[in-house]
PDB file of N, CA, C and O in Angstrom:
ATOM      1  N   MET A   1     -25.569   8.704 -12.468  1.00  0.00           N
ATOM      2  CA  MET A   1     -24.268   9.135 -11.685  1.00  0.00           C
ATOM      3  C   MET A   1     -22.902   8.891 -12.265  1.00  0.00           C
ATOM      4  O   MET A   1     -22.683   8.115 -13.195  1.00  0.00           O
ATOM      5  N   LYS A   2     -21.903   9.698 -11.571  1.00  0.00           N
ATOM      6  CA  LYS A   2     -20.462  10.170 -11.524  1.00  0.00           C
ATOM      7  C   LYS A   2     -19.799   9.252 -11.757  1.00  0.00           C
ATOM      8  O   LYS A   2     -20.436   8.268 -11.378  1.00  0.00           O
ATOM      9  N   ARG A   3     -18.986   8.993 -12.114  1.00  0.00           N
ATOM     10  CA  ARG A   3     -18.372   7.944 -12.368  1.00  0.00           C
ATOM     11  C   ARG A   3     -17.011   8.746 -11.652  1.00  0.00           C
ATOM     12  O   ARG A   3     -17.214   9.957 -11.741  1.00  0.00           O
ATOM     13  N   SER A   4     -15.836   8.489 -11.045  1.00  0.00           N
ATOM     14  CA  SER A   4     -14.409   9.474 -10.178  1.00  0.00           C
ATOM     15  C   SER A   4     -14.009   7.336  -9.382  1.00  0.00           C
ATOM     16  O   SER A   4     -14.203   6.322  -8.713  1.00  0.00           O
ATOM     17  N   TYR A   5     -13.024   8.639 -10.799  1.00  0.00           N
ATOM     18  CA  TYR A   5     -11.653   7.885 -10.800  1.00  0.00           C
ATOM     19  C   TYR A   5     -10.481   7.620  -9.896  1.00  0.00           C
ATOM     20  O   TYR A   5      -9.731   6.684 -10.173  1.00  0.00           O
ATOM     21  N   LEU A   6     -10.296   8.254  -8.997  1.00  0.00           N
ATOM     22  CA  LEU A   6     -10.047   8.445  -8.012  1.00  0.00           C
ATOM     23  C   LEU A   6      -9.498   7.677  -7.074  1.00  0.00           C
ATOM     24  O   LEU A   6      -8.514   7.983  -6.402  1.00  0.00           O
ATOM     25  N   GLY A   7     -10.221   6.505  -6.998  1.00  0.00           N
ATOM     26  CA  GLY A   7     -10.091   6.069  -5.582  1.00  0.00           C
ATOM     27  C   GLY A   7      -9.248   4.937  -5.874  1.00  0.00           C
ATOM     28  O   GLY A   7      -8.334   4.520  -5.163  1.00  0.00           O
ATOM     29  N   VAL A   8      -9.821   4.250  -7.527  1.00  0.00           N
ATOM     30  CA  VAL A   8      -9.426   4.268  -7.944  1.00  0.00           C
ATOM     31  C   VAL A   8      -7.555   4.159  -8.153  1.00  0.00           C
ATOM     32  O   VAL A   8      -6.953   3.264  -7.559  1.00  0.00           O
ATOM     33  N   ILE A   9      -7.130   4.725  -8.655  1.00  0.00           N
ATOM     34  CA  ILE A   9      -5.804   5.670  -8.674  1.00  0.00           C
ATOM     35  C   ILE A   9      -5.335   5.424  -7.676  1.00  0.00           C
ATOM     36  O   ILE A   9      -4.380   4.650  -7.735  1.00  0.00           O
ATOM     37  N   ILE A  10      -5.743   5.930  -6.310  1.00  0.00           N
ATOM     38  CA  ILE A  10      -5.252   6.512  -4.945  1.00  0.00           C
ATOM     39  C   ILE A  10      -4.975   4.402  -4.810  1.00  0.00           C
ATOM     40  O   ILE A  10      -3.855   3.892  -4.824  1.00  0.00           O
ATOM     41  N   LEU A  11      -6.300   3.593  -4.696  1.00  0.00           N
ATOM     42  CA  LEU A  11      -5.843   2.184  -4.062  1.00  0.00           C
ATOM     43  C   LEU A  11      -5.524   1.049  -5.287  1.00  0.00           C
ATOM     44  O   LEU A  11      -5.531  -0.163  -5.072  1.00  0.00           O
ATOM     45  N   ALA A  12      -5.136   1.901  -7.127  1.00  0.00           N
ATOM     46  CA  ALA A  12      -3.360   1.819  -7.247  1.00  0.00           C
ATOM     47  C   ALA A  12      -2.721   1.658  -6.858  1.00  0.00           C
ATOM     48  O   ALA A  12      -2.254   0.609  -6.415  1.00  0.00           O
ATOM     49  N   ALA A  13      -2.201   3.319  -6.850  1.00  0.00           N
ATOM     50  CA  ALA A  13      -0.747   3.197  -6.116  1.00  0.00           C
ATOM     51  C   ALA A  13      -0.733   3.178  -4.835  1.00  0.00           C
ATOM     52  O   ALA A  13      -0.253   4.266  -4.519  1.00  0.00           O
ATOM     53  N   ILE A  14      -0.966   2.609  -3.927  1.00  0.00           N
ATOM     54  CA  ILE A  14      -0.924   1.782  -2.837  1.00  0.00           C
ATOM     55  C   ILE A  14      -0.813   0.623  -3.088  1.00  0.00           C
ATOM     56  O   ILE A  14      -0.456   0.315  -1.952  1.00  0.00           O
ATOM     57  N   LEU A  15      -0.812  -0.397  -3.662  1.00  0.00           N
ATOM     58  CA  LEU A  15      -1.300  -1.553  -4.025  1.00  0.00           C
ATOM     59  C   LEU A  15       0.486  -1.437  -4.933  1.00  0.00           C
ATOM     60  O   LEU A  15       1.219  -2.420  -5.037  1.00  0.00           O
ATOM     61  N   MET A  16       0.724  -0.506  -5.292  1.00  0.00           N
ATOM     62  CA  MET A  16       2.556  -1.092  -6.731  1.00  0.00           C
ATOM     63  C   MET A  16       3.229   0.280  -5.328  1.00  0.00           C
ATOM     64  O   MET A  16       4.139   1.045  -5.649  1.00  0.00           O
ATOM     65  N   MET A  17       2.786   0.322  -4.330  1.00  0.00           N
ATOM     66  CA  MET A  17       3.794   0.691  -2.924  1.00  0.00           C
ATOM     67  C   MET A  17       3.971  -0.336  -2.904  1.00  0.00           C
ATOM     68  O   MET A  17       5.080  -0.805  -3.162  1.00  0.00           O
ATOM     69  N   ASN A  18       2.842  -1.121  -2.561  1.00  0.00           N
ATOM     70  CA  ASN A  18       3.486  -2.516  -1.395  1.00  0.00           C
ATOM     71  C   ASN A  18       3.927  -3.393  -1.830  1.00  0.00           C
ATOM     72  O   ASN A  18       4.666  -4.033  -1.081  1.00  0.00           O
ATOM     73  N   ILE A  19       3.684  -4.026  -3.575  1.00  0.00           N
ATOM     74  CA  ILE A  19       4.721  -4.678  -3.841  1.00  0.00           C
ATOM     75  C   ILE A  19       5.618  -3.838  -4.465  1.00  0.00           C
ATOM     76  O   ILE A  19       6.083  -3.891  -5.604  1.00  0.00           O
ATOM     77  N   VAL A  20       5.741  -3.305  -3.854  1.00  0.00           N
ATOM     78  CA  VAL A  20       7.970  -2.607  -4.112  1.00  0.00           C
ATOM     79  C   VAL A  20       7.665  -2.499  -2.764  1.00  0.00           C
ATOM     80  O   VAL A  20       6.495  -2.844  -2.596  1.00  0.00           O
ATOM     81  N   PHE A  21       8.266  -2.135  -1.614  1.00  0.00           N
ATOM     82  CA  PHE A  21       8.318  -2.234  -0.444  1.00  0.00           C
ATOM     83  C   PHE A  21       8.526  -3.857  -0.101  1.00  0.00           C
ATOM     84  O   PHE A  21       9.547  -4.233   0.474  1.00  0.00           O
ATOM     85  N   THR A  22       7.184  -5.045  -0.610  1.00  0.00           N
ATOM     86  CA  THR A  22       7.788  -6.412  -0.498  1.00  0.00           C
ATOM     87  C   THR A  22       8.329  -6.289  -0.826  1.00  0.00           C
ATOM     88  O   THR A  22       8.990  -6.997  -0.067  1.00  0.00           O
ATOM     89  N   GLN A  23       9.790  -5.585  -2.218  1.00  0.00           N
ATOM     90  CA  GLN A  23      10.068  -6.007  -3.087  1.00  0.00           C
ATOM     91  C   GLN A  23      11.611  -6.222  -2.401  1.00  0.00           C
ATOM     92  O   GLN A  23      12.302  -7.223  -2.214  1.00  0.00           O
ATOM     93  N   TYR A  24      11.759  -5.070  -2.179  1.00  0.00           N
ATOM     94  CA  TYR A  24      12.548  -4.181  -1.233  1.00  0.00           C
ATOM     95  C   TYR A  24      12.132  -5.070   0.298  1.00  0.00           C
ATOM     96  O   TYR A  24      11.342  -6.002   0.146  1.00  0.00           O
ATOM     97  N   MET A  25      12.253  -5.005   0.639  1.00  0.00           N
ATOM     98  CA  MET A  25      11.668  -6.424   1.220  1.00  0.00           C
ATOM     99  C   MET A  25      12.697  -8.316   2.274  1.00  0.00           C
ATOM    100  O   MET A  25      13.169  -8.688   3.349  1.00  0.00           O
ATOM    101  N   VAL A  26      12.349  -8.884   0.480  1.00  0.00           N
ATOM    102  CA  VAL A  26      13.014  -9.821   0.146  1.00  0.00           C
ATOM    103  C   VAL A  26      14.819  -9.884  -0.079  1.00  0.00           C
ATOM    104  O   VAL A  26      15.863 -10.466   0.214  1.00  0.00           O
ATOM    105  N   HIS A  27      14.076  -8.593  -0.966  1.00  0.00           N
ATOM    106  CA  HIS A  27      16.013  -8.521  -1.426  1.00  0.00           C
ATOM    107  C   HIS A  27      16.653  -8.196  -0.009  1.00  0.00           C
ATOM    108  O   HIS A  27      17.457  -8.931   0.565  1.00  0.00           O
ATOM    109  N   GLN A  28      16.234  -7.133   0.410  1.00  0.00           N
ATOM    110  CA  GLN A  28      17.154  -7.040   1.702  1.00  0.00           C
ATOM    111  C   GLN A  28      17.303  -8.595   2.620  1.00  0.00           C
ATOM    112  O   GLN A  28      18.218  -9.025   3.322  1.00  0.00           O
ATOM    113  N   TYR A  29      16.663  -8.870   2.439  1.00  0.00           N
ATOM    114  CA  TYR A  29      16.523 -10.491   3.762  1.00  0.00           C
ATOM    115  C   TYR A  29      17.413 -11.050   2.931  1.00  0.00           C
ATOM    116  O   TYR A  29      17.989 -11.983   3.491  1.00  0.00           O
ATOM    117  N   TYR A  30      17.704 -10.902   2.024  1.00  0.00           N
ATOM    118  CA  TYR A  30      18.693 -12.002   0.740  1.00  0.00           C
ATOM    119  C   TYR A  30      20.073 -11.273   1.434  1.00  0.00           C
ATOM    120  O   TYR A  30      21.187 -11.687   1.756  1.00  0.00           O
ATOM    121  N   TYR A  31      19.724 -10.613   1.459  1.00  0.00           N
ATOM    122  CA  TYR A  31      21.402 -10.251   2.045  1.00  0.00           C
ATOM    123  C   TYR A  31      21.496  -9.878   3.373  1.00  0.00           C
ATOM    124  O   TYR A  31      22.557  -9.298   3.606  1.00  0.00           O
ATOM    125  N   GLU A  32      20.876  -9.985   4.181  1.00  0.00           N
ATOM    126  CA  GLU A  32      21.121 -10.141   5.574  1.00  0.00           C
ATOM    127  C   GLU A  32      21.062  -8.347   6.390  1.00  0.00           C
ATOM    128  O   GLU A  32      21.651  -7.987   7.410  1.00  0.00           O
ATOM    129  N   ASN A  33      20.191  -7.571   5.535  1.00  0.00           N
ATOM    130  CA  ASN A  33      19.396  -6.230   6.306  1.00  0.00           C
ATOM    131  C   ASN A  33      18.181  -6.775   7.302  1.00  0.00           C
ATOM    132  O   ASN A  33      17.020  -7.177   7.378  1.00  0.00           O
ATOM    133  N   TYR A  34      19.028  -6.554   7.783  1.00  0.00           N
ATOM    134  CA  TYR A  34      17.554  -7.291   8.940  1.00  0.00           C
ATOM    135  C   TYR A  34      16.712  -5.519   9.755  1.00  0.00           C
ATOM    136  O   TYR A  34      15.839  -5.352  10.607  1.00  0.00           O
ATOM    137  N   VAL A  35      17.443  -4.682   9.038  1.00  0.00           N
ATOM    138  CA  VAL A  35      16.824  -3.399  10.063  1.00  0.00           C
ATOM    139  C   VAL A  35      16.251  -3.111   8.783  1.00  0.00           C
ATOM    140  O   VAL A  35      15.352  -2.285   8.941  1.00  0.00           O
ATOM    141  N   ASN A  36      16.356  -3.364   7.855  1.00  0.00           N
ATOM    142  CA  ASN A  36      15.630  -2.178   6.396  1.00  0.00           C
ATOM    143  C   ASN A  36      14.913  -3.801   5.929  1.00  0.00           C
ATOM    144  O   ASN A  36      14.518  -3.869   4.765  1.00  0.00           O
ATOM    145  N   VAL A  37      14.735  -5.197   6.904  1.00  0.00           N
ATOM    146  CA  VAL A  37      13.745  -5.873   6.571  1.00  0.00           C
ATOM    147  C   VAL A  37      12.290  -5.626   7.502  1.00  0.00           C
ATOM    148  O   VAL A  37      11.121  -5.957   7.306  1.00  0.00           O
ATOM    149  N   LEU A  38      12.948  -4.912   8.551  1.00  0.00           N
ATOM    150  CA  LEU A  38      11.929  -4.128   9.367  1.00  0.00           C
ATOM    151  C   LEU A  38      11.539  -3.137   9.231  1.00  0.00           C
ATOM    152  O   LEU A  38      10.366  -2.797   9.386  1.00  0.00           O
ATOM    153  N   ILE A  39      12.244  -2.613   8.982  1.00  0.00           N
ATOM    154  CA  ILE A  39      11.786  -1.443   7.711  1.00  0.00           C
ATOM    155  C   ILE A  39      10.076  -1.345   7.436  1.00  0.00           C
ATOM    156  O   ILE A  39       9.044  -1.023   8.025  1.00  0.00           O
ATOM    157  N   PHE A  40      10.486  -1.791   6.293  1.00  0.00           N
ATOM    158  CA  PHE A  40       9.687  -2.488   4.872  1.00  0.00           C
ATOM    159  C   PHE A  40       8.725  -2.503   5.274  1.00  0.00           C
ATOM    160  O   PHE A  40       7.746  -1.792   5.043  1.00  0.00           O
ATOM    161  N   GLY A  41       8.953  -3.731   6.264  1.00  0.00           N
ATOM    162  CA  GLY A  41       7.444  -4.812   7.521  1.00  0.00           C
ATOM    163  C   GLY A  41       7.032  -4.284   7.281  1.00  0.00           C
ATOM    164  O   GLY A  41       6.247  -4.284   6.333  1.00  0.00           O
ATOM    165  N   GLY A  42       7.413  -3.152   8.290  1.00  0.00           N
ATOM    166  CA  GLY A  42       6.441  -2.077   8.492  1.00  0.00           C
ATOM    167  C   GLY A  42       5.773  -1.218   7.879  1.00  0.00           C
ATOM    168  O   GLY A  42       4.572  -1.066   8.106  1.00  0.00           O
ATOM    169  N   LEU A  43       6.560  -0.374   6.832  1.00  0.00           N
ATOM    170  CA  LEU A  43       5.818   0.105   5.842  1.00  0.00           C
ATOM    171  C   LEU A  43       4.649  -0.919   5.390  1.00  0.00           C
ATOM    172  O   LEU A  43       3.605  -0.830   6.037  1.00  0.00           O
ATOM    173  N   ASN A  44       4.718  -2.183   4.028  1.00  0.00           N
ATOM    174  CA  ASN A  44       3.259  -2.543   4.475  1.00  0.00           C
ATOM    175  C   ASN A  44       3.079  -2.127   5.182  1.00  0.00           C
ATOM    176  O   ASN A  44       3.374  -0.935   5.088  1.00  0.00           O
ATOM    177  N   ILE A  45       2.418  -2.572   6.658  1.00  0.00           N
ATOM    178  CA  ILE A  45       1.777  -2.504   7.720  1.00  0.00           C
ATOM    179  C   ILE A  45       1.260  -1.572   7.908  1.00  0.00           C
ATOM    180  O   ILE A  45       0.312  -1.527   8.693  1.00  0.00           O
ATOM    181  N   VAL A  46       1.493  -1.014   7.563  1.00  0.00           N
ATOM    182  CA  VAL A  46       0.935   0.408   7.147  1.00  0.00           C
ATOM    183  C   VAL A  46       0.202   0.439   6.505  1.00  0.00           C
ATOM    184  O   VAL A  46      -0.981   0.496   6.841  1.00  0.00           O
ATOM    185  N   LEU A  47       0.654   0.410   5.209  1.00  0.00           N
ATOM    186  CA  LEU A  47      -0.167   0.562   4.278  1.00  0.00           C
ATOM    187  C   LEU A  47      -1.795   0.002   3.953  1.00  0.00           C
ATOM    188  O   LEU A  47      -2.686   0.555   3.309  1.00  0.00           O
ATOM    189  N   PHE A  48      -1.788  -1.027   4.515  1.00  0.00           N
ATOM    190  CA  PHE A  48      -2.743  -2.043   5.054  1.00  0.00           C
ATOM    191  C   PHE A  48      -4.600  -0.444   5.168  1.00  0.00           C
ATOM    192  O   PHE A  48      -5.588  -0.004   4.579  1.00  0.00           O
ATOM    193  N   PRO A  49      -3.936  -0.379   6.134  1.00  0.00           N
ATOM    194  CA  PRO A  49      -4.564   0.116   7.068  1.00  0.00           C
ATOM    195  C   PRO A  49      -5.207   1.325   6.316  1.00  0.00           C
ATOM    196  O   PRO A  49      -6.297   1.662   6.779  1.00  0.00           O
ATOM    197  N   LEU A  50      -4.866   1.865   5.518  1.00  0.00           N
ATOM    198  CA  LEU A  50      -4.398   3.239   4.523  1.00  0.00           C
ATOM    199  C   LEU A  50      -5.468   2.774   3.126  1.00  0.00           C
ATOM    200  O   LEU A  50      -6.416   3.120   2.420  1.00  0.00           O
ATOM    201  N   ALA A  51      -4.796   2.077   3.310  1.00  0.00           N
ATOM    202  CA  ALA A  51      -5.947   0.872   1.406  1.00  0.00           C
ATOM    203  C   ALA A  51      -7.454   1.154   2.028  1.00  0.00           C
ATOM    204  O   ALA A  51      -8.397   1.255   1.243  1.00  0.00           O
ATOM    205  N   VAL A  52      -7.609   1.246   3.089  1.00  0.00           N
ATOM    206  CA  VAL A  52      -8.890   0.486   3.712  1.00  0.00           C
ATOM    207  C   VAL A  52     -10.070   2.076   3.462  1.00  0.00           C
ATOM    208  O   VAL A  52     -11.076   2.515   2.905  1.00  0.00           O
ATOM    209  N   PHE A  53      -8.858   2.383   4.445  1.00  0.00           N
ATOM    210  CA  PHE A  53      -9.238   3.578   4.679  1.00  0.00           C
ATOM    211  C   PHE A  53     -10.002   4.922   2.684  1.00  0.00           C
ATOM    212  O   PHE A  53     -10.943   5.691   2.491  1.00  0.00           O
ATOM    213  N   ALA A  54      -8.997   4.470   1.950  1.00  0.00           N
ATOM    214  CA  ALA A  54      -9.374   5.150   1.662  1.00  0.00           C
ATOM    215  C   ALA A  54     -10.169   4.337   0.023  1.00  0.00           C
ATOM    216  O   ALA A  54     -10.642   4.910  -0.958  1.00  0.00           O
ATOM    217  N   TYR A  55     -10.054   3.079   0.271  1.00  0.00           N
ATOM    218  CA  TYR A  55     -11.740   2.525  -0.033  1.00  0.00           C
ATOM    219  C   TYR A  55     -13.077   2.827   0.096  1.00  0.00           C
ATOM    220  O   TYR A  55     -14.036   2.782  -0.675  1.00  0.00           O
ATOM    221  N   LYS A  56     -12.851   3.296   1.789  1.00  0.00           N
ATOM    222  CA  LYS A  56     -14.252   3.439   2.464  1.00  0.00           C
ATOM    223  C   LYS A  56     -15.043   4.785   2.174  1.00  0.00           C
ATOM    224  O   LYS A  56     -16.221   5.139   2.195  1.00  0.00           O
ATOM    225  N   LYS A  57     -13.563   5.477   1.835  1.00  0.00           N
ATOM    226  CA  LYS A  57     -13.527   6.777   1.579  1.00  0.00           C
ATOM    227  C   LYS A  57     -14.305   7.391  -0.016  1.00  0.00           C
ATOM    228  O   LYS A  57     -15.045   8.345  -0.256  1.00  0.00           O
ATOM    229  N   THR A  58     -13.577   6.086  -1.047  1.00  0.00           N
ATOM    230  CA  THR A  58     -14.429   6.073  -1.954  1.00  0.00           C
ATOM    231  C   THR A  58     -16.156   5.002  -2.501  1.00  0.00           C
ATOM    232  O   THR A  58     -16.825   5.151  -3.524  1.00  0.00           O
ATOM    233  N   ILE A  59     -16.334   4.200  -1.564  1.00  0.00           N
ATOM    234  CA  ILE A  59     -17.441   3.886  -1.153  1.00  0.00           C
ATOM    235  C   ILE A  59     -18.737   5.269  -0.909  1.00  0.00           C
ATOM    236  O   ILE A  59     -19.816   5.554  -1.430  1.00  0.00           O
ATOM    237  N   ASN A  60     -17.873   5.836   0.171  1.00  0.00           N
ATOM    238  CA  ASN A  60     -18.978   7.183   0.691  1.00  0.00           C
ATOM    239  C   ASN A  60     -18.965   8.001   0.139  1.00  0.00           C
ATOM    240  O   ASN A  60     -19.843   8.807   0.448  1.00  0.00           O
ATOM    241  N   MET A  61     -18.039   8.412  -1.016  1.00  0.00           N
ATOM    242  CA  MET A  61     -18.101   9.106  -2.388  1.00  0.00           C
ATOM    243  C   MET A  61     -19.366   8.851  -3.640  1.00  0.00           C
ATOM    244  O   MET A  61     -20.195   9.643  -4.089  1.00  0.00           O
ATOM    245  N   ARG A  62     -19.189   7.883  -3.854  1.00  0.00           N
ATOM    246  CA  ARG A  62     -20.106   6.940  -3.995  1.00  0.00           C
ATOM    247  C   ARG A  62     -21.160   7.355  -3.776  1.00  0.00           C
ATOM    248  O   ARG A  62     -21.629   7.885  -4.783  1.00  0.00           O
ATOM    249  N   ALA A  63     -21.872   7.390  -2.844  1.00  0.00           N
ATOM    250  CA  ALA A  63     -23.206   7.291  -2.516  1.00  0.00           C
ATOM    251  C   ALA A  63     -23.745   8.959  -2.130  1.00  0.00           C
ATOM    252  O   ALA A  63     -24.912   9.170  -1.799  1.00  0.00           O
TER     253      ALA A  63
END
């Protein structure tokens, strides 16, 4: 079976974006920029299904 690191790299990039967006969201909440908090919170919510999709694609590539 051939190893593919592309799925791992994609999932790591999504995780990194999730961490960055969460940090921005907390920072903006501290400075009371609530519109930006909603934007980054929404981006966090969008990243979750994207990560699940990437995970399922990675599993299907292996099989």
